[in-house]
N, C-alpha and C positions, 0 to 999 in steps of 0.2 A: 223622100219624105224626111222632114226634120223630126228629131225626137221631141216628145212633149216635155215641157219643163214641169218639174215637180214643185208644187207650192208647199213650203214648210208651214205646217199648222202648229201654232203655239200650243204648248201643253195647257191643259185646263188647270185653273188654280186649285190648290188643295182645299178640300172641304173644311168648313169652319166647324169646330166642335162646340156643342152646346152641353153644358154641364147637366148632370142628372137632376140636380135640385132646380135649375132654371127650367128645364123641360117639364118637370112636374108642376111647377108654379104656372107655367104657360098653359099647360093642358087643363089645369083646374080652372084658370080664368076663362078659357075657351068654353069649357063645359058649363060654367056658371053664366055664360052669356055676356061677360064683361068685355071680352075682345072677340073680334071676328076672325082675325088671322095674325100671324107673326112671321117675321123673317129675320134671320141673323145677318147683320151687315158688319163686315170686317172693320170698317172705319168708324162707324157711328154707334154700334151696339146692336140693339134690337129695334126693328120697325114694327110697331103694333098698329093694327087696323081696328078702329073702334067705330061702331055704327053711328052715322050722323056727324062724324068729325073727320078732320084731316088726320093722316097717319102721324103718329108720334114716334120720335126716335128717343130711346132710353138707353143710357149707359148700362153696361153689363152689371156693374157694382150696385146700381140703384134699381134694378129690375124688381126685386121682391117688394121693396118698400113702395114702389110706384103701383104695382099690381094690388097691394093691400089698400092703398089710397083709392084706386079705382073701384075696388070691390065694396068699399064702405060707402061710396057715393052712389053706387048703382042700385 
């Protein structure tokens, strides 16, 4: 019998940190019904899911201003 080859599993990427202020703004927008979900994307910033629309990608630096704009139009 031949020995089995071990397949090297690449390590998982390091988790992306979300700042406390960003997390609070995202939770508030979610609770207010402005957004349905969010996900932090390392390359693009945040992906926000909004009911009835395509997902929006928002830069990290522009997140709070974007959420304020969404909240005022909702």
